[in-house]
N, C-alpha and C positions, 0 to 999 in steps of 0.2 A: 267357576263361574258358568262354564258351558253346561254343567249338569243342572244348575238352577234354571238357565234359559230353556233347557230341554223340558224340565218339569213344568215351567210356566206355559209354554206354547203347545206342548203335547198333552197337557193336563194329566200328568203322572204323579204318583206318590213321591214326595221329595226325599223320603228316606231310602227307598229301594229303586226308584225310577222304573218300576215294573207295573204296579197296580194302577188302575184307573181311579181318578179322583171323583168321578161322577157316575151314577148308576146308569143313566140313559145317555149314550154318546150323541144323540140327536140334538141339534141346536134349534130345532123347529118347535118341538113340544114345549110350550111355555109353562105348562102345569108342573113339569118335572125338571125344569132347567137348573134348579139349585139343589136337587136331591143328591145327597152324597151318602155312601155307605158309612156306618159307624166307625169302621176301621178299614185299613188297606186289605184287600183280599189276598195279597201276596205275603206281606211282611207283618201284618196285623198292627201297623202303626195307627194309633187312635186319631181319628179326624175330628172328633167332637172334643176339642181341647177344654172348653168351658161354655156355659150358657152365654149366648150372644157373641161368641168369639168372632164370627164372620161379619159382624156389623162394621168392623174396621175396614173390611174390604170395600165398603161403599166409598170411602175416601179415595182408595186406589182406583176404583172403577171411574169415579168422577174425573180424576187426573188423567187417566188413559183416554177417556172420551174427549176431554179438552185437547189433549195432544193430537189426537186423531183429527178432530175438526180443524184446529188451528194449523195443523200440518197441511191439510188439503187446501185451506184458504191461503196459507203462506206460499205454497208452490204456485198457486194461481196468481198471486200477487207478483211473484218473481218472474214467472214465465209470460203471463199475459199483461203485466203491469197494471192490472185492475182485477176486481173480483165481480164478475158478471153474476146476474141472478141465477143463471143456469148452474154455475159452479156452487153457489150456496145451496140450491136444490139438490144437486148431486151429493154434496157433503152431508146434507141431512138424510138423504136416502141411504147412503153408505153407512152412516152412523146407526140408522135403524136396522140395517141388515147385519151389522157386526156387534150390536149391543149385547146380545146373549153371549157371544164369544168373549167380549171384553169383560163381562160380568164374571165369567168362569176363570179367565186369566187373572183377574183381580183376586179372586178367592185363592187361586193357586199361589200367587205372590204372597198373600197374607199368611198362608199356611207355611210357606218357605221361610218366613221370618222366624218362626218358632222351631220348625223341624229341620234338622240337618241331614245331609246325605251320609249314609253309613256304608262304606265299601264292603265290609265284612258281611253285613246283612244282605247286601245286593248280590254277593257271590253265593250265599246260601240259597237265596231265592232262585237264582239262575240254575243252580244244581237241581233244585226240586222241580223245575218246570221242564 
């Protein structure tokens, strides 16, 4: 389970945990935010499973965004016993700041549903680097 979490949050290949899932590591360049290599640069795991494969990640992204927003509002409700307008504004601002990262994490989670970690391949990849 820790290997899955590592793959999710560090955006690494779920098979070898070495290769990057995205071509451009920057979260600021919106034009290339979803650009992924065709396969892992380390273990050659295919990232293009089928046409439209990553459309399912939209549901995960939506769920993560809702958890993020309701988490902030819930903490405010517990701590402050109310949800002031400034907390709502802060929640929206933070959501906008983390939206690209949440999108990428959702893609990593969706890929992890299909691709499993392979310890033997990970050892081979570590030896070659």
